[in-house]
N, C-alpha and C positions, 0 to 999 in steps of 0.2 A: 817882733813881727810874727814869729811862729806862734806865740801865745794868742795873738789876735786871730790868727787863722784857725786855731783850735777852738776858740770860743764861738766863732761863727759856724763851725761845722757841727757842733753838738746839737743844735735844734734840728738840723737837717737829718741827722742820724736818728734822732728821737722820732721824727715824723716817719721815717722809713720803717722803724720797728713797730710803730703803732698800726701801720697799714696791714690789713688782712688780705690774704690771697683771694682772688675772685672765685665765685662759686662756679665749679665746672658744669653744673647742670643748667646754669643760667642761659648758656648759649647752645645747649644740646637741642637737636631737632628730634622729634618723636619718629620712630620708625613706622608707626601706624599712620597711613595717610588719612584714615577716617577722622583722626583727631585734629588734623589741620583744616581740611575743607571737606565737608560731607558731600558725596556725589561726584566729586571731581576725579577721584581715583579711577573709576570705571571709564570715564571719558578719556582720561589720559592713557589708560591701557588700550582702549580701542584705537586711539590715535597712534600710539606707539606700534601696535600690531599692523595698522594700515601702512605706516611708513616702512616698517620692516618688509611687508609684503611687496610694496612698490619697489624697494631697493632690490629685493630678491628677483622680482620680475625683470628689472633692468639688467641685473647681472646675468640672468639666464639668456636674455635677448642678446647681450653683448657676446657671451660665450658662443651662442649659436651662430652669430654673424662671423665671429673669428674662425670658428670651425669651417664654415662655408667658404670663407676667403682662403683659408689654408688648403682646403680640398681643391678649389679652383686653381690655386697656384701650382699644386702638384700636377693637375691635369694639363695646365699650360706648359709646364716644364717637360712633361712626357711628350706632348705634341711637338714641342720645339726639337726634342731629341729625334723624334720620328721624322720631322721635316729635314733635319740635317742629314739623317741617314739616307732618305730618299733622294735628296739633292746630290749626295755623294754617289749613289748608285746611278743616277741620271748622267753625271759626268763620266763615270766609267763606261756606261752604255754608249754615249756619244763618241768616246775614243774608240770603242769596239766597232761602231758603225763606220767611222772614218777609216779604220784599218780594213774592214771588209769591203768597202767601196773602192779601195785603191785599184786602179786599172792594171797595174803590173801584177798584183796578186791574183786578180781575176784571170789574166792571160796565162799565168803560171798554172793555176788550178785547171783551166780549160785544157791546157796541154797535158796535164796529168791524167785527165779524164778521156783523152783521146781526141779532143776537138782540135781542129787546125784552122788555118785561114782558108777561106773559100777560094776555089780555082776560078769559078765563073759565078757571076751574079746575074740572076734572072729577075726581071721586073715584071710585075703583072699590071696590066692596064684594067682598071675598073670602070664601069659605066659611070656617067656623070650622076651627081646627086639627084637631079630632078627625075631622071628615069628610075632611080631606086624608089623614090617616094611614090611614083605612079604605079610601078609594078607592085609595090607593097599594098597600095590602096585597092588596086584591081583584084589582087588575090584575096584580100580581106572581104571585099564586097561580094566576090563569087562564093565564098564559103559561108557567108552569113545567112541565116534562115529567112 
């Protein structure tokens, strides 16, 4: 059986030996575009430059927008920090106002300054509102030229 296998493989080997390698230049493409299609190279170059310019323009617009957003984010962050600081100061001022408005503190301070409770209270009786307005009107009318 091995002799039969060897006799069948000899023609296959002979065919492989007779085969010549393919020509490497057969599939090569010329580096000069003018040999492929005349006039197409300039159009391709213009199209390529136009696409590159459009991509560059889009990239610049994207970067400008990103820079603007980043700048606004920093501004917002600074304003938030300022808001927190001012709110904290307001809380401190409210505590200070409450402390200063305490009646016991006011009475103590008045006593330190020499003020005391009044011995007698005097009430002043004022004329009624209608007489005030009449007196004010008559005095104004008398002085007007």
